[in-house]
N, C-alpha and C positions, 0 to 999 in steps of 0.2 A: 192430754191435749190433743185435739183432733183438728186436722187441716182439711177443709172441703176440696172437692174436685174443682177444676177450672169452671168459673162462671156459675157454680151451683150456690144457691142461697144457703148460708150456714144453717138457717132454721129447718131446712130439709132433713137434717140428721137428728134433730131434737127427739122425735118419737123413738128412734132406734136406740139412742144413747141414754134416754131417760131411765130405763131399768138399771143400767150400770150405775148411774148417779143415785138411784133409790137404794142400791145395795151398799152405799156408803163411800163410793169412790168419787172424788171430785172430778167433774168433767168440764173441760173448757173447750168450746168450739170457737176457733178463731175466725175472725172476718178479715181475710187477706185483702191487700190493696188491689183495687181494680178487679176483684173477684178471681185473682190468679194466685193460687197457693205457693208457687215457687217464689213469689215476691214477698212473702211474709218474712219479716226480719228475723225473729227468733220466738216462735210460739211457746217454747218452754219457758223462756224468760217472762213473756206476757203472763202466762199462767202462774209462774212462781211469784210474780209481783202481787198477784191476787190471793193465792193460796199457798201458804208456806209448806214445802214438802222437800224431802231430800231425794226422793225417788220419783221418776215420772215414766209413764208409758206414753209414747207418741203414736198417733194414728193418722191415717189419711185415706182419702178416696181418690183414685185415679192420679192425677198430677199432685194432689195433696199427699198421696202416698210416697211420691218421689221426695217431697220435702221431708216427710217423716223419716225416710231412709237416710237423708242427709243428717237429720237431727239425732239419729240413733248413734252417731259417732261420739256424742257428748257423754261425759262421765255422769251427768245428771240423769240420763235415760237408761232405764233398766229393761224396757220391752218395747215392741213395735206391733201395731195392729194395722194390717193393710186390708182395704176394702175395695175390691174390684180393681 
């Protein structure tokens, strides 16, 4: 699950994250409310509702990285990817 930076269009990350998805890892880029990642309710739950998995890696860019760090406290999260 990847949380965009503040006011960055989620599609901006597609080209960078596509190789990861092509390697067999499910990638979900969330579209946070009002373009502000800190307002995203629970990106891991959003992704888990679409793709069943017991382990998740959360990632984020800028303020989305702050949200990813918050999510890292969850038992469902086994890794964190921070981008800038």
